[in-house]
C-alpha positions in Angstrom: 0.0 0.0 0.0 2.9 2.3 0.7 4.3 1.8 -2.8 0.9 2.6 -4.3 1.0 6.0 -2.6 4.5 6.6 -3.8 3.5 5.8 -7.4 0.4 8.0 -7.2 2.4 10.9 -5.7 5.1 10.5 -8.5 2.5 10.6 -11.2 0.7 13.6 -9.6 4.0 15.5 -9.4 4.8 14.7 -13.1 1.3 15.8 -14.1 1.4 19.1 -12.2 4.9 19.8 -13.5 3.7 19.2 -17.1 0.8 21.5 -16.6 3.0 24.2 -15.1 5.6 24.0 -17.9 2.8 24.1 -20.6 1.2 27.2 -19.0 4.6 29.0 -18.9 5.4 28.1 -22.5 2.0 29.3 -23.8 2.2 32.5 -21.8 5.7 33.3 -23.0 4.7 32.7 -26.7 1.6 34.9 -26.3 3.5 37.8 -24.8 5.9 38.2 -27.7 5.6 41.5 -29.4 6.2 41.2 -33.1 6.6 44.6 -34.5 5.3 44.8 -38.0 6.3 48.2 -39.2 4.3 49.4 -42.2 5.6 52.4 -44.1 3.0 54.7 -45.4 3.8 57.5 -47.8 1.7 60.5 -47.4 0.8 62.1 -50.7 -1.0 65.4 -51.0 -4.2 65.4 -52.9 -3.8 67.3 -56.2 -7.4 68.6 -56.1 -6.6 70.1 -52.7 -3.6 71.8 -54.2 -5.5 73.1 -57.2 -8.2 74.5 -54.9 -5.6 76.2 -52.8 -4.1 77.8 -55.8 -7.4 79.1 -57.1 -8.1 80.7 -53.7 -4.8 82.5 -53.7 -5.1 83.9 -57.2 
């Protein structure tokens, strides 16, 4: 009976350790910040420029 408790305790420790390692691994992979830099070129609208020229003239 004593050996049965040792075996159950060993499997419980292995099981809990596995869950703990899995949780840490998943959390570390979810916390990664992948910076995806997107470059956007700002272009002035030609209609806006034409209207601005008409107002100044």
